[in-house]
N, C-alpha and C positions, 0 to 999 in steps of 0.2 A: 446632170449637166447643167451650166448654169445660162440663165438668159440673157441675151447682149439684145441689145438697140441696133437696130439695122443699119448697115452701112448706107449714105447717102452718095450722092455723085459729089459734094463738094471734098469728099473723106476720099474719094479715088482719084479726084481733079489736083487733088492735094499730092498726093501719091504721085504721081506718074509727071507733075509740073508746079514740082516745088517752086515758093513765090512767087505765080502766075496771080497778075492783075484780074478778077471775074467777080460776078455776081449773079445771084441764082434767086426770083423771087416763090423758086419752088425746089425744096432739095433731094425731090425725087424725080420730078421731071426736068431731063437733058433740054427738052428745047426751051429751057424759061433760061438755060446760059446764054451771059452778055462775054465777051471775053473784050478786056481791054489791054493784055499785052501784045507789044510790039514783037518783043524779042524773044517771046516764048510761044512755043506751037503751040495750038488748041488740041488738046486731046481728042478724037471721033469718040461717040458715043460707042459706039463696037470696044474701042480701046478701054473705057470706061466700065462697061458691064464685065469683061473681063478681069479688070482690076475687083471689081466687089467681094467675088470669090476668096481671091487670093487675103483680101483686108479682113475679111468675117474669121478664113482661117488663124490669124494672125491674133486674133480677139482674148482666145484662151490662152493663150500665150504670155499675151500683154493685160491680164488681166494678173497671171502668176505670178509673173516679175513686179508688176504694181503693188501686189501685195507683201512679198517677198520683202522689198523697200521698206515699205511702212514698218513690217514685224521687226528689220533693223534697227529703221530708225528710235523706234520705239524704246530701242536695247541698245544705245549707243553710250547710255552713261554707264555701263558695264565695264567700257574698256578704256577706261578713265584709270591711268596707274595707282591712285590713292586711294580708288572706292576698295581695291581690295589690300588694302595693305596694314596691318592695325597698327604702325607706330605712324601714321599718317593719319589715323581713319578710325573715330569711334563712334559708333561700330561699325565693322568692315566687313565688307561682304565674305564670304567663306565660301560659296559653290562659283567661284569665280568659272573654274573650266567645268562647270556645265553650262555655262552660260560661252564660251567657248563652244562648244560643241554644238548648240542649240543654233549658235551664227553662224557657223560653217555650214551647218546644214541648208541654214536661210539664203546664204550667198550662193551655194547651189543652185537653187532655186529661183535665184535674180541672173545670176550668168547666165543656166541651164535654163530657160524654164521651159516647164510641161504640161501637156492642158489638163492635166488632172494630177495634182499635185499631191502628196500626201504631206502636210504640213508635220514638225515636228514640234513635240510636247516644248511648253515655254516653262524654264526652270522656277521652283517658287525660291523667290529668295531667301538666305538664311543667313543671318547675322551674327555675328559675334562680336566678344568685346575684349582689347588685351587682358 
């Protein structure tokens, strides 16, 4: 299991009171909170303490989604139609279907993240000439 940074009070406050204006001198000491928002109610320490385990449980899912998105980004170039078209590219990508399958598996992890993902193997690009 991956190690994650501890969740701090500002993260809990941002989840409970999005857009609130406040400051803290110690992000792990609720008593240092200075609340400035007049239109947003200040979350209690108890509410923040209850939110922290919820945010901690989300960390592996967020990490999965972030990594899947990164891997999709790295292979976006394979979706350009010309890349696999021998009449427009020389060389051209021969195994575009392998990338379609790979990216489909990554999309599933980006949309439906899991705590312990099994990552698909990235295809090795195979190039041909017309």
